C-alpha positions in Angstrom: -16.4 -9.7 14.0 -16.2 -13.2 12.5 -14.9 -15.1 9.5 -18.0 -13.7 7.7 -16.9 -10.2 8.3 -17.4 -7.9 5.3 -14.5 -5.5 5.0 -15.7 -1.9 5.0 -14.9 0.6 2.3 -14.3 4.3 2.5 -14.5 7.0 -0.2 -11.2 8.3 -1.5 -11.7 12.0 -1.6 -13.9 13.1 -4.5 -12.6 10.5 -6.9 -15.7 8.3 -6.8 -13.5 5.4 -5.7 -14.3 3.5 -2.5 -11.4 1.2 -1.7 -11.7 -1.4 1.0 -9.8 -0.7 4.2 -7.7 -3.8 3.5 -5.9 -4.0 0.2 -4.0 -7.0 -1.2 -0.7 -6.9 -3.0 2.7 -5.5 -2.3 6.1 -6.6 -3.5 5.3 -9.3 -6.0 2.8 -11.1 -3.9 1.3 -12.9 -6.8 4.5 -14.6 -8.0 5.1 -16.1 -4.6 1.9 -18.1 -4.6 0.6 -21.4 -6.0 -1.5 -20.3 -9.0 -4.8 -22.1 -8.1 -4.4 -21.2 -4.4 -3.9 -17.6 -5.4 -7.1 -17.6 -7.5 -9.0 -19.0 -4.6 -7.5 -16.3 -2.3 -8.5 -13.6 -4.7 -12.1 -14.9 -4.9 -12.3 -15.2 -1.1 -10.9 -11.7 -0.7 -13.5 -10.2 -3.1 -16.3 -12.1 -1.4 -15.1 -10.6 1.9 -15.4 -7.1 0.5 -11.7 -6.5 -0.4 -11.7 -4.7 -3.7 -8.3 -2.9 -4.0 -5.4 -4.9 -5.5 -1.9 -3.5 -5.8 0.0 -4.9 -8.9 3.2 -3.0 -8.8 6.0 -4.5 -10.8 9.5 -4.1 -9.3 12.5 -4.7 -11.7 14.0 -3.6 -14.9 14.4 -5.1 -18.4 17.6 -6.7 -17.1 16.0 -8.3 -14.1 16.3 -12.1 -14.1 14.0 -13.9 -14.1 11.8 -11.3 -15.7 9.1 -10.1 -13.3 5.7 -11.4 -14.3 3.6 -10.7 -11.2 1.2 -8.5 -13.1 0.7 -11.2 -15.8 0.1 -13.8 -13.2 -2.4 -11.5 -11.5 -4.3 -11.2 -14.8 -4.5 -15.0 -15.1 -5.5 -15.3 -11.4 -8.4 -12.8 -11.9 -9.7 -14.9 -14.8 -9.3 -18.1 -12.9 -11.2 -16.6 -9.9 -14.0 -15.5 -12.3 -13.7 -11.9 -11.3 -15.3 -9.2 -13.4 -13.5 -5.9 -14.0 -16.1 -4.1 -11.9 -15.4 -6.4 -9.0 -12.0 -4.9 -8.1 -9.9 -1.7 -8.2 -6.5 -2.0 -9.9 -3.6 -0.1 -8.4 -0.5 0.1 -10.7 2.9 1.6 -10.1 4.5 4.2 -12.5 8.3 4.6 -12.1 10.0 7.9 -12.4 13.3 6.3 -13.5 11.6 5.0 -16.7 9.8 8.3 -17.4 11.0 10.2 -20.5 9.9 13.0 -22.8 6.9 10.9 -23.8 5.6 11.0 -20.3 4.0 8.1 -18.4 1.7 7.0 -21.2 3.9 4.3 -22.8 4.8 2.9 -19.5 1.1 2.8 -18.4 -0.1 1.3 -21.6 2.4 -1.5 -21.3 1.3 -2.1 -17.7 -2.4 -2.2 -18.7 -1.7 -4.5 -21.6 0.1 -7.0 -19.4 -2.8 -7.0 -16.9 -5.3 -7.2 -19.7 -7.4 -4.1 -18.8 -8.2 -0.8 -20.3 -7.6 1.5 -17.3 -6.1 1.6 -13.8 -8.3 2.9 -11.0 -5.2 4.1 -9.2 -1.6 4.7 -10.1 1.1 5.3 -7.6 4.3 7.1 -8.6 7.4 5.4 -7.3 10.0 7.0 -5.0 11.2 10.4 -5.9 15.0 10.0 -6.3 15.7 12.5 -9.1 16.0 16.3 -8.9 15.7 16.9 -12.6 12.0 16.4 -12.9 9.4 19.1 -13.3 6.6 18.4 -10.9 4.3 20.6 -13.0 5.0 18.3 -16.0 4.2 15.3 -13.9 0.9 16.8 -12.7 -0.2 17.7 -16.2 0.9 14.4 -17.6 -1.2 12.5 -15.1 -4.1 14.9 -15.7 -3.9 14.0 -19.4 -4.0 10.3 -18.5 -7.0 10.9 -16.3 -8.8 12.9 -19.1 -8.1 10.0 -21.5 -9.8 7.5 -19.2 -6.6 5.6 -18.6 -6.5 6.3 -14.8 -9.1 7.4 -12.3 -6.9 8.7 -9.5 -3.2 8.9 -8.5 -0.9 9.0 -5.6 2.7 8.7 -4.6 4.9 6.2 -2.8 7.1 7.4 0.1 7.4 11.0 -1.1 8.2 13.8 1.4 5.4 15.9 2.8 6.9 19.0 1.2 7.0 17.4 -2.3 3.4 16.2 -1.9 2.4 19.8 -0.9 4.0 21.1 -4.0 2.1 18.6 -6.2 -1.2 19.6 -4.5 -0.5 23.3 -5.0 0.5 22.9 -8.6 -2.6 20.8 -9.3 -4.8 23.5 -7.7 -3.1 26.2 -9.7 -3.6 24.2 -12.9 -7.2 23.3 -12.1 -6.6 19.6 -12.3 -7.0 16.6 -9.9 -4.0 16.3 -7.6 -2.6 13.3 -5.7 -5.1 11.6 -3.4 -2.9 9.5 -1.2 0.6 8.4 -0.3 1.7 4.9 0.2 3.8 5.1 3.4 5.7 2.6 5.4 3.6 2.4 8.6 4.1 -0.2 11.3 4.4 -0.4 15.0 8.2 0.1 14.4 8.0 2.8 11.7 5.7 5.6 12.7 7.7 8.8 12.6 6.6 9.9 9.1 2.9 9.0 9.1 2.5 10.2 12.7 4.6 13.3 12.4 3.5 16.9 12.0 4.3 17.4 8.3 1.9 14.7 7.2 -0.6 15.6 9.8 -1.0 18.9 8.0 -1.6 17.1 4.7 -4.1 14.8 6.4 -6.0 17.8 7.9 -6.6 19.0 4.3 -8.1 15.7 3.3 -5.1 13.9 1.9 -5.0 10.2 2.7 -2.5 7.4 3.4 -2.4 3.8 2.2 -0.2 2.1 4.8 2.3 -0.4 3.4 5.1 -2.6 4.7 3.0 -3.0 7.9 5.0 -6.2 8.9 8.4 -5.2 7.6 8.5 -8.0 5.1 7.1 -10.5 7.7 9.8 -9.7 10.3 7.3 -8.3 12.7 5.1 -11.3 12.2 8.0 -13.5 13.4 9.8 -14.3 10.2 13.0 -12.7 11.3 15.1 -14.1 8.5 12.9 -13.5 5.4 14.0 -15.4 2.3 12.6 -12.8 0.0 13.8 -9.2 -0.5 12.5 -6.7 2.0 12.0 -3.0 1.3 14.3 -0.1 2.1 15.4 0.4 5.7 15.2 4.2 6.4 17.2 5.0 9.5 19.1 1.8 9.4 16.9 0.3 12.2 16.2 -3.2 10.9 18.2 -5.0 13.5 16.1 -3.1 16.2 13.0 -4.2 14.4 14.1 -7.8 14.4 14.6 -7.6 18.1 11.0 -6.4 18.6 9.5 -9.5 17.0 9.6 -11.7 20.0 8.1 -9.2 22.6 5.5 -8.2 20.0 4.5 -11.8 19.7 4.1 -12.0 23.5 2.0 -8.8 23.5 -0.2 -10.3 20.7 -0.6 -13.5 22.7 -1.8 -11.6 25.7 -4.7 -10.3 23.5 -5.3 -13.8 22.1 -4.1 -12.7 18.7 -1.1 -13.1 16.3 1.6 -10.5 15.8 0.4 -10.2 12.2 -3.1 -9.2 13.5 -1.6 -6.7 15.9 0.4 -5.1 13.0 -2.6 -4.8 10.7 -4.9 -3.6 13.5 -2.3 -0.9 14.4 -2.2 0.4 10.8 -6.0 0.4 10.7 -6.1 2.5 13.8 -4.6 5.6 12.0 -7.5 7.9 11.3 -6.3 8.9 7.8 -5.3 5.5 6.6 -7.8 4.8 3.8 -6.5 1.3 3.2 -3.9 -1.1 4.7 -1.8 -3.0 2.1 -0.8 -6.5 3.1 0.8 -9.4 1.2 -1.1 -12.5 2.1 0.0 -15.6 0.1 -2.1 -18.1 2.0 -5.8 -18.3 2.9 -5.0 -18.3 6.6 -3.1 -15.1 6.2 -6.1 -13.5 4.6 -8.3 -14.7 7.4 -5.8 -13.2 9.9 -5.9 -9.9 8.2 -9.7 -9.8 8.2 -9.7 -10.9 11.9 -7.5 -7.9 12.7 -10.7 -5.7 12.2 -12.3 -7.6 15.0 -9.2 -7.3 17.2 -9.1 -3.5 16.7 -12.8 -3.3 17.5 -12.3 -5.4 20.7 -9.3 -3.6 22.0 -9.9 -0.1 20.8 -7.5 2.2 19.0 -6.4 4.1 22.0 -5.4 1.0 24.0 -3.7 -0.7 21.1 -1.6 2.4 20.1 -0.5 2.7 23.8 0.3 -1.0 24.0 2.6 -0.9 21.0 4.3 2.3 21.9 7.5 0.5 23.2 8.0 -1.0 19.7 8.4 2.4 17.9 11.9 2.0 16.6 12.4 5.0 14.3 11.4 7.7 16.8 14.0 10.5 16.8 15.9 8.7 14.0 13.8 9.3 10.9 12.8 12.8 9.8 9.0 13.1 9.9 9.2 15.2 6.8 9.9 12.0 4.9 12.5 11.1 2.3 
């Protein structure tokens, strides 16, 4: 594959959505970029076939400075000259902010800030409460879908058992259930996506969107990231930092970068419908696209065997998930 590679797309269940196998976003990507460079990056990504953009907003009303990554994304889309039909919007809905009114107020605020009428995909944030009725969540989301405000939904880092419950409730109620889980998936964190509980879900057609594939850039060699990095299940971050250098050597032996190895590895999972990455420069976008060619050249079997020594959470993190 070359710089003119068109990123493939795969259907997401029966939703009618066909997200690209690479998706752009993750952890406030858009507010870490020069505005005009970001608009050029969005345009180039869409021209390359990437159509799924994650615009999750992390923070509360008290966060300073107030997070505006979604507002910036809206302006970047306009500056890039993108039409609404050119891309799929993925938004986050947070359980901590959910109340008796359901998700609708939260979703409508999110859509207003981005300047659109609907989200193609919404992802429910981490499940950290035990006072929620999963049936109420399912029916609330079914109502949003019926109202045309969302087209499909998924969850972020939920356990396999909780996801199974959502699927069973949805089937019993005759409504659309969750389609995918955003899961941390990297050469270092494999226990959950590669474990038996999620394999059973995948066998039934459930999908994964891999995220945090470079551990906030650590696996790509930025071992002291200036920005906030996601949670550290298993407390293994120091071990992951230690893998960065040998991973870079392995990548060099293939004539590639560590970032390309990380993305190619995530792409090698058969049930990974899209790999989320956070490019903030054009060359990072080029590297992500080049990872497709790397995987094609090496092959999934050889690649997965080669990165086996970098699996840090094996035997430490429960494959069932959080």
